[in-house]
C-alpha positions as CSV (number, residue, x, y, z in Angstrom):
1,X,0.0,0.0,0.0
2,X,2.8,2.4,0.9
3,X,4.6,1.8,-2.4
4,X,1.4,2.4,-4.4
5,X,0.8,5.6,-2.6
6,X,4.3,6.9,-3.3
7,X,4.0,5.9,-6.9
8,X,0.7,7.8,-7.2
9,X,2.3,10.9,-5.8
10,X,5.2,10.6,-8.2
11,X,2.9,10.2,-11.2
12,X,0.8,13.2,-10.0
13,X,4.0,15.2,-9.6
14,X,5.2,14.2,-13.1
15,X,1.9,15.2,-14.6
16,X,1.9,18.5,-12.8
17,X,5.4,19.2,-14.0
18,X,4.6,18.4,-17.6
19,X,1.6,20.7,-17.7
20,X,2.7,23.4,-15.3
21,X,0.1,25.8,-16.4
22,X,-2.7,23.5,-15.4
23,X,-1.3,23.4,-11.8
24,X,0.0,26.9,-11.3
25,X,-2.1,29.1,-13.5
26,X,-5.6,27.7,-13.1
27,X,-7.0,31.2,-12.6
28,X,-5.4,32.8,-15.7
29,X,-7.6,33.9,-18.5
30,X,-6.8,34.1,-22.2
31,X,-9.0,36.5,-24.2
32,X,-9.5,36.0,-27.9
33,X,-9.1,39.4,-29.6
34,X,-10.3,39.7,-33.2
35,X,-9.9,42.6,-35.7
36,X,-9.9,43.3,-39.4
37,X,-6.5,44.9,-40.3
38,X,-3.1,43.2,-41.0
39,X,-0.4,42.8,-38.3
40,X,1.6,45.6,-39.9
41,X,-1.1,48.2,-39.3
42,X,-1.1,50.9,-36.6
43,X,-4.3,49.4,-35.1
44,X,-2.6,46.0,-34.5
45,X,1.0,47.0,-33.6
46,X,0.5,50.3,-31.8
47,X,-3.0,49.9,-30.2
48,X,-4.3,46.3,-29.8
49,X,-1.0,44.7,-29.1
50,X,0.3,47.2,-26.5
51,X,-3.1,47.2,-24.7
52,X,-2.9,43.4,-24.4
53,X,0.7,43.6,-23.2
54,X,-0.3,46.2,-20.6
55,X,-3.2,44.1,-19.1
56,X,-1.0,41.1,-19.0
57,X,1.7,43.0,-17.1
58,X,-0.8,44.7,-14.8
59,X,-2.4,41.4,-13.9
60,X,0.9,39.7,-13.4
61,X,0.1,37.3,-16.2
62,X,-3.4,36.6,-15.0
63,X,-4.9,38.1,-18.1
64,X,-3.5,37.2,-21.6
65,X,-4.6,37.9,-25.1
66,X,-4.6,35.7,-28.2
67,X,-4.9,38.1,-31.1
68,X,-6.4,37.2,-34.4
69,X,-5.7,39.9,-37.1
70,X,-7.1,40.1,-40.6
71,X,-10.4,38.4,-39.7
72,X,-8.6,35.1,-38.9
73,X,-11.5,33.8,-36.9
74,X,-13.7,34.1,-40.0
75,X,-16.5,36.4,-41.1
76,X,-16.3,39.9,-42.5
77,X,-15.4,43.2,-40.8
78,X,-19.2,44.1,-40.7
79,X,-19.7,41.0,-38.5
80,X,-17.2,41.9,-35.7
81,X,-19.8,43.5,-33.5
82,X,-22.0,40.5,-33.6
83,X,-19.0,38.2,-33.0
84,X,-18.2,40.0,-29.7
85,X,-21.9,40.3,-28.7
86,X,-22.4,36.6,-29.3
87,X,-19.1,35.4,-27.8
88,X,-17.4,34.2,-31.0
89,X,-14.6,36.5,-29.9
90,X,-14.0,37.9,-26.4
91,X,-12.9,41.3,-27.6
92,X,-13.0,43.0,-31.0
93,X,-11.7,46.1,-32.7
94,X,-14.4,47.1,-35.1
95,X,-15.6,50.1,-37.2
96,X,-19.3,50.4,-36.5
97,X,-19.8,52.6,-39.6
98,X,-19.0,49.6,-41.8
99,X,-22.6,48.4,-40.9
100,X,-24.4,51.3,-42.6
101,X,-27.2,52.7,-40.4
102,X,-27.0,50.1,-37.6
103,X,-25.3,52.5,-35.1
104,X,-26.8,55.8,-36.1
105,X,-26.2,57.8,-32.9
106,X,-22.4,57.7,-33.1
107,X,-22.5,58.6,-36.8
108,X,-22.6,62.2,-35.6
109,X,-18.9,62.0,-35.3
110,X,-18.6,60.7,-38.8
111,X,-20.4,63.7,-40.3
112,X,-18.3,65.8,-42.6
113,X,-16.0,68.4,-41.0
114,X,-16.8,67.4,-37.4
115,X,-13.3,66.5,-36.4
116,X,-10.2,68.8,-35.9
117,X,-8.2,66.8,-33.4
118,X,-8.4,63.0,-33.1
119,X,-7.4,62.8,-29.4
120,X,-9.9,65.4,-28.4
121,X,-12.6,63.9,-30.6
122,X,-12.0,60.4,-29.2
123,X,-12.5,61.6,-25.7
124,X,-15.7,63.4,-26.7
125,X,-16.9,60.2,-28.4
126,X,-16.4,58.2,-25.2
127,X,-18.3,60.7,-23.1
128,X,-21.1,60.9,-25.8
129,X,-21.6,57.2,-25.8
130,X,-21.7,57.1,-22.0
131,X,-24.8,59.2,-22.1
132,X,-28.0,57.4,-21.1
133,X,-29.8,58.3,-24.4
134,X,-27.1,56.8,-26.6
135,X,-27.7,53.1,-26.7
136,X,-25.7,52.0,-29.8
137,X,-23.4,49.7,-27.8
138,X,-25.6,48.7,-24.9
139,X,-25.2,44.9,-25.5
140,X,-21.3,44.9,-25.3
141,X,-18.8,46.4,-22.9
142,X,-16.9,49.2,-24.6
143,X,-13.2,49.4,-23.5
144,X,-12.3,52.4,-25.6
145,X,-13.7,54.4,-28.5
146,X,-11.6,56.4,-30.9
147,X,-11.4,58.1,-34.3
148,X,-8.5,58.4,-36.7
149,X,-6.8,61.4,-38.0
150,X,-8.0,63.5,-41.0
151,X,-9.4,61.5,-43.9
152,X,-8.3,62.5,-47.3
153,X,-8.3,61.6,-51.0
154,X,-5.9,59.2,-52.6
155,X,-6.5,58.9,-56.4
156,X,-5.0,57.0,-59.3
157,X,-5.5,59.3,-62.2
158,X,-5.6,62.9,-61.0
159,X,-5.6,65.0,-57.8
160,X,-8.7,66.4,-56.1
161,X,-8.4,70.1,-55.4
162,X,-11.9,71.2,-56.5
163,X,-15.3,69.7,-56.4
164,X,-15.2,69.4,-60.2
165,X,-12.3,67.0,-60.0
166,X,-14.5,64.4,-58.3
167,X,-17.2,64.5,-61.0
168,X,-18.1,60.9,-62.0
169,X,-15.1,59.3,-60.2
170,X,-15.7,56.1,-58.2
171,X,-14.3,56.5,-54.7
172,X,-14.3,53.9,-51.9
173,X,-15.8,55.4,-48.8
174,X,-15.7,53.8,-45.4
175,X,-18.9,55.0,-43.9
176,X,-22.4,56.1,-44.7
177,X,-21.8,59.7,-44.0
178,X,-18.5,59.9,-46.0
179,X,-20.5,58.2,-48.9
180,X,-23.1,61.0,-48.6
181,X,-20.4,63.6,-48.8
182,X,-18.7,62.1,-51.8
183,X,-22.1,61.9,-53.6
184,X,-22.9,65.5,-52.8
185,X,-19.5,66.6,-54.2
186,X,-20.2,64.8,-57.5
187,X,-18.3,61.5,-57.0
188,X,-19.7,58.0,-57.0
189,X,-19.2,56.4,-53.5
190,X,-18.3,52.7,-53.4
191,X,-18.6,50.7,-50.2
192,X,-16.3,47.8,-49.7
193,X,-14.3,46.3,-46.8
194,X,-10.8,47.7,-46.3
195,X,-9.0,44.5,-47.2
196,X,-10.6,44.7,-50.7
197,X,-9.2,48.1,-51.5
198,X,-5.8,47.1,-52.9
199,X,-7.3,44.8,-55.5
200,X,-10.0,47.3,-56.4
201,X,-7.4,49.9,-57.0
202,X,-5.1,47.7,-58.9
203,X,-7.9,46.5,-61.2
204,X,-9.4,50.0,-61.7
205,X,-12.7,49.1,-60.0
206,X,-12.4,52.3,-58.1
207,X,-10.6,55.6,-59.1
208,X,-9.5,56.3,-55.5
209,X,-10.1,56.0,-51.8
210,X,-10.7,58.2,-48.8
211,X,-8.6,57.1,-45.8
212,X,-6.2,58.8,-43.4
213,X,-2.4,58.7,-44.1
214,X,-2.0,56.3,-41.2
215,X,-3.4,53.2,-43.0
216,X,-2.0,53.7,-46.5
217,X,1.2,51.7,-46.2
218,X,-0.6,48.7,-44.8
219,X,-3.1,48.5,-47.6
220,X,-0.6,49.4,-50.4
221,X,-2.3,52.7,-51.3
222,X,1.2,54.2,-51.4
223,X,2.0,52.0,-54.4
224,X,-1.4,52.0,-56.1
225,X,-2.2,55.7,-56.2
226,X,-0.3,58.7,-57.5
227,X,-2.1,61.7,-56.0
228,X,-2.9,62.6,-52.4
229,X,-5.2,65.5,-51.6
230,X,-5.7,67.0,-48.2
231,X,-7.4,70.2,-46.9
232,X,-5.5,73.3,-46.1
233,X,-4.1,72.8,-42.5
234,X,-6.4,75.5,-41.1
235,X,-9.5,73.6,-42.1
236,X,-11.3,70.7,-40.3
237,X,-11.0,67.2,-41.4
238,X,-13.1,66.1,-44.4
239,X,-14.2,63.1,-42.4
240,X,-13.2,60.6,-39.7
241,X,-14.3,57.1,-38.7
242,X,-15.5,55.8,-35.3
243,X,-13.8,52.7,-33.9
244,X,-14.9,50.5,-31.1
245,X,-12.8,48.2,-28.9
246,X,-15.3,46.2,-26.9
247,X,-15.6,43.0,-24.8
248,X,-18.3,40.4,-24.6
249,X,-20.5,41.2,-21.6
250,X,-20.7,37.6,-20.2
251,X,-16.9,37.2,-20.6
252,X,-16.4,40.3,-18.6
253,X,-18.9,39.3,-15.9
254,X,-17.1,36.0,-15.5
255,X,-13.8,37.6,-14.7
256,X,-12.5,37.7,-11.1
257,X,-12.8,41.1,-9.2
258,X,-9.0,41.6,-9.7
259,X,-9.2,40.9,-13.4
260,X,-12.2,43.3,-13.8
261,X,-10.2,45.9,-12.0
262,X,-7.4,45.6,-14.6
263,X,-9.7,45.8,-17.5
264,X,-11.5,48.8,-16.0
265,X,-8.2,50.6,-15.4
266,X,-7.3,50.2,-19.1
267,X,-10.7,51.4,-20.3
268,X,-12.5,54.8,-20.6
269,X,-12.0,58.3,-21.7
270,X,-8.3,58.6,-21.2
271,X,-7.6,55.3,-23.0
272,X,-9.9,56.5,-25.8
273,X,-8.0,59.8,-26.1
274,X,-4.7,58.0,-26.1
275,X,-5.7,55.7,-29.0
276,X,-7.0,58.6,-31.0
277,X,-3.6,60.3,-30.6
278,X,-1.8,57.1,-31.6
279,X,-3.7,56.9,-34.9
280,X,-3.3,60.6,-35.5
281,X,0.5,60.5,-34.8
282,X,0.8,57.6,-37.2
283,X,-0.3,59.8,-40.1
284,X,3.2,61.3,-40.3
285,X,4.6,57.8,-41.2
286,X,2.0,57.4,-44.0
287,X,2.6,61.0,-45.2
288,X,6.4,60.3,-45.4
289,X,5.8,57.2,-47.5
290,X,4.6,59.2,-50.5
291,X,6.6,61.7,-52.6
292,X,6.2,65.4,-51.7
293,X,5.2,66.3,-55.2
294,X,2.3,63.8,-55.1
295,X,0.6,65.8,-52.3
296,X,-1.9,68.4,-53.2
297,X,-3.6,71.0,-51.0
298,X,-7.3,71.7,-51.3
299,X,-7.6,75.4,-50.9
300,X,-9.3,76.8,-47.8
301,X,-11.9,78.6,-49.9
302,X,-12.8,75.4,-51.7
303,X,-13.1,73.5,-48.4
304,X,-15.4,76.1,-47.1
305,X,-17.7,75.6,-50.1
306,X,-17.7,71.9,-49.2
307,X,-18.5,72.7,-45.6
308,X,-21.5,74.7,-46.7
309,X,-22.7,71.9,-49.0
310,X,-22.2,69.3,-46.3
311,X,-24.8,71.0,-44.0
312,X,-27.4,69.1,-46.0
313,X,-25.7,65.8,-44.9
314,X,-25.9,66.9,-41.3
315,X,-29.5,68.0,-41.6
316,X,-30.4,64.6,-43.1
317,X,-28.8,62.8,-40.2
318,X,-30.7,65.0,-37.7
319,X,-34.0,64.2,-39.4
320,X,-33.2,60.5,-39.5
321,X,-32.5,60.5,-35.7
322,X,-35.8,62.3,-35.1
323,X,-37.6,59.6,-37.2
324,X,-36.0,57.0,-35.0
325,X,-37.4,58.6,-31.9
326,X,-34.3,60.4,-30.7
327,X,-33.7,64.2,-30.5
328,X,-31.3,64.7,-33.4
329,X,-30.5,68.3,-32.7
330,X,-29.8,67.5,-29.0
331,X,-27.4,64.7,-30.0
332,X,-25.6,66.9,-32.5
333,X,-25.3,69.7,-29.9
334,X,-24.0,67.3,-27.4
335,X,-21.3,66.0,-29.8
336,X,-20.2,69.5,-30.7
337,X,-20.2,70.6,-27.0
338,X,-18.1,67.6,-25.9
339,X,-15.7,68.0,-28.9
340,X,-15.2,71.7,-28.0
341,X,-14.6,70.8,-24.4
342,X,-11.7,68.5,-25.2
343,X,-10.3,70.8,-27.9
344,X,-9.7,73.6,-25.4
């Protein structure tokens, strides 16, 4: 009996040694993080990856991430929100505007010429979504919300410096509101997921794309377009896009109190502002990847004409929100007030 007992102990010790994590890390949690951009992108390398490293360090290894870039868990970028809501992924980085009209309240930040500073606007976006009357993301746990730096035109055949330059050209637009603006300026907006842009440009399916400088190296826009048009530096951004980094509610609820504390400490308005600043700062890298003589400035007077025309886009959004039972003017005023607050 004594020999059998000792042997059992030895076997148990050997098993424990061979699978050390099962014996010493039984409380650790690995979170599946899913997003739509390649590993070389700013979103992956400068935002998602550092966030994961920070929560692992802050939890002394109790929280870990397994990151799946480029939609490696399957599906399309438009399905990321449902994937985190339904638990296919524990956390996602998504662009709500890719699902046209599904998250109408936050589209106020995607209206033309709403954004001047990505860090300030990202903080305003977080506070705006935290309001009781904004329910776009009620069925997930937002960790941070942010916008990118100024969106601009990247074209194959000619630069865009006036409204007339866009007439009849097919331009990939990322969101419903940027599509509305392009149509108002005389272009033909084309909706498609970001990963399809390089092929569409190379085959001439589209004549250009509107994205910030930050992303153009990762999706080969630097190689596939010849002309880059941006507003005069005194003018607001043509557009920006809302991003959401969010966690499955049930997954968060199942965490230990200590784990929740780490997640909460790496969430919120300051984290949102930080990520907006990261994306905006990365614009310099993208800008430096194109020749100086390929960059064209849209004159301030021309941009102001676009601003005037774009008021119709804003009015349409307000009317739509009213039709949905919300107070569109109040939401617009709130977004502007919060943006101004953080721009001071």
